[in-house]
C-alpha positions, 0 to 999 in steps of 0.5 A: 499499499505504501508504495502504490500511495507513493506511486500515485503522489508522484503522478497525479498531478493534472494542470487544466491546460493542455500543451498539445503534443510534437508528433502523433505518438510522442510526448516531448517534455522539458522544453522538447528535450525529452521524447517519450514514446509508448508500446503496449501489449494485451497479454489476453490476446496478443494485440499490440498497440502505441500509445496515443500521448496528451501533454498537460505541462511541459514536465507532464503528460499520459498516453491512452490505449485507444486501441486495446480500450477503445476510448482515446479519453481514458488515460493509461500510463502517466508520465513526469519528467522532472529536473534537472536537480543536483545535475540530473533529470527525474523520471516517474511513470505509472499506470491505471492498466493491467497490459504490458507496456514499454515506455521509451525515454529519449534525450534528444540533446545527447542521444541517450535512451532509456526503456521502462518496462511494466509487466503484464498484470502488475500495478503502478510503475516506478521512478528513476532518480538520476535518469538522465544527465544534464547537458555537460560540456566536453572535459568538464570532469578533470582527470583524475589523480590518485587516491590518498591510499592504495585500495582494492575490495572498497567501495565507492558512491555517487553523491547527490552533490556529483562528488564520489565516496571512496570507503574502506577496502585493503591495501594487502597483507590482512590490512583493512582500511577504515579511511575514506575520501572524497573525489571532485569531479570538478577538480579531478582530486581525492580529499580525505573526509571522516574515518568510518566506525570500523575497518571494512573490506567486502562491505557495501555502500548505498545511496539512501533517498534522504541523501546519507550513505548506508554501509553495511556489513564487511570484514576486518579479520571476523565478519561484521554485523554492524551498519553506519551512516555517512552524512554528506553535510558534516562528512562524518559516520555515525551508528546506523544499528545492527544487521541480523545477520554478519556477512561480506561479499553480499548484494544490497539492492533498492526495491521499488517501494525504497526499502533494501534487500540485503542477500547473502554473502560471506559467514564464517568459514562458508556463505550465507543463505539469510537475507533481510530489509532495510527500512530507511524511514524506521532505520530497521533491519528485518529478517526476511525468507532464506535464499533457496541456496548459500552464496556469496561473490554473487550478483543480484539485479532489480528486474522490471517487474519488481523482482530481483534476480540472484544468480551464481556466487560461491557456496561450501559443498562436499567438494569444498568451496565451489563456483554456484550454477543455481539462480533464483527470484525474490519476491518483494510482496512475499518477502520469498525467494523461489528457484528460476532456472539454472544457469549455462555455467557456474560463475563467481565474481561475475557481472550483471546488468539489466539491459535496455531490453528488460533482459539482463546480462550475466557475463564472466566470472570465475567458472571455478575456484582455480585461477585457470577458470576465469571466463569469457563466456555470457549469458542473457536472462529473458525476461519473458521464459525466465530462461538464460541463453548463450551469447557471443563472448568477450575478447578477454576472460575476466573476473572481479570486474565491472560492467556499467551502463552507457549513455546510448544504451551499451554497457562497458566492461573494464579490467579483471582478473585473467589467470594469475597473477595476470589482470587485464587493462583492456576494456569493452563494450557490450551492444544489446542490439547485436549482442555482440563485445567490441573491443575498446580503449585500453587503460592506463593499469591492469586492475581487478577488484576496482570501483566503477562508478557512472558520473552525472556527466556519464563519465565513468570513474575508475579506482583502486584495485589490484594489478596483480604485481605490485599488489593494491593500487591508489591510482585512479582514471576516468572513461570519457564517453565523448572520446571512448578513452581513458584519462 
């Protein structure tokens, strides 16, 4: 009920004066910067239809589905685009229909495109805070200097003001850090901020709707149950309570109702099946149903349906620690997990990312827990039949790497472990249209267990990691989306 009310509150703004529309099948919002189109399908008959737009203000409009409902006066899907707010535009959408629909938003100034899919039979819609970046000038983001210290297994979180918070990690030899620093894209420099309350490695950091950052779990010689906040205004950390389970190398997924799903992770000598929900308004952690499999170093991806796809990872079996081939779905209304199709191969420390098509790309990772088992093999989870299908291989095998969305809808894959002690300095891009990987620019340093953060400009900040030779890195570099190069 809370999610439905939040959705309606964001959408039901209905000024009386109509602006018209810029083409027969599009809303043109925010001074015609964004072109919005809708396609729908009646799941009962299989009939498709294009949405018929009715623009109400410069930022708000709705679509009717006259071909399916036979009435062009009925508003079926609402769209609102606000901004720029903190350098980004926010997209809100929702419907009064149980039809399946795909909402396509094109930024005509940058060419960036995003698609939002509502599954058949589901209610309401969703929101995307920071969907599109404000127009930026070339080289607005300065080339980054080195961080204040070497680290891998750390986190990097984009803050509302455009800076990036770097926390924790390790410099090697069982040394764990409690330090934090801030990257300023205007100057390209890293500066120290307040220390965390505890040293952490393999933890998670998540930006909350209230602007604070939640730090959960990790390892510092023992597994941590504690959580803490980072306050951007004061530059300090404070206690945020404790999770129901100590964990490291876990996943945290922001659900549509604003709560956080915390799943799996390493604990003592094995991986855990436990999961819990964090509710930001009450600052409370609540245990939910266990996963069907124990796993850490897995992936978690929010699907258009609102479910979460959990895939792969590693677990302890009668054969020792092995890579996991299973996948499962988390259902928010019931707070339970259920099995879905098995992946085509086991994988740990892989990357997964939601594509503009609504499918999930899962690629790379360790197919077994030997350094020679790094794979270049991708697969795609199809949202329609819940099955995994094979794709074209990457140009290089890689594990413990990053996969980041680009403004053009493609995916940038960077670095990663290759075969011990070798790491990749290479990058490649994945095109959902052709389902193929293309070689890209080479980084200045080979690295794995690094971070990649999409900045407000669309550029991607790469920090730290391990180079396989000298150990942890303090270096950072920037992927420039305009030139396709690192600097």
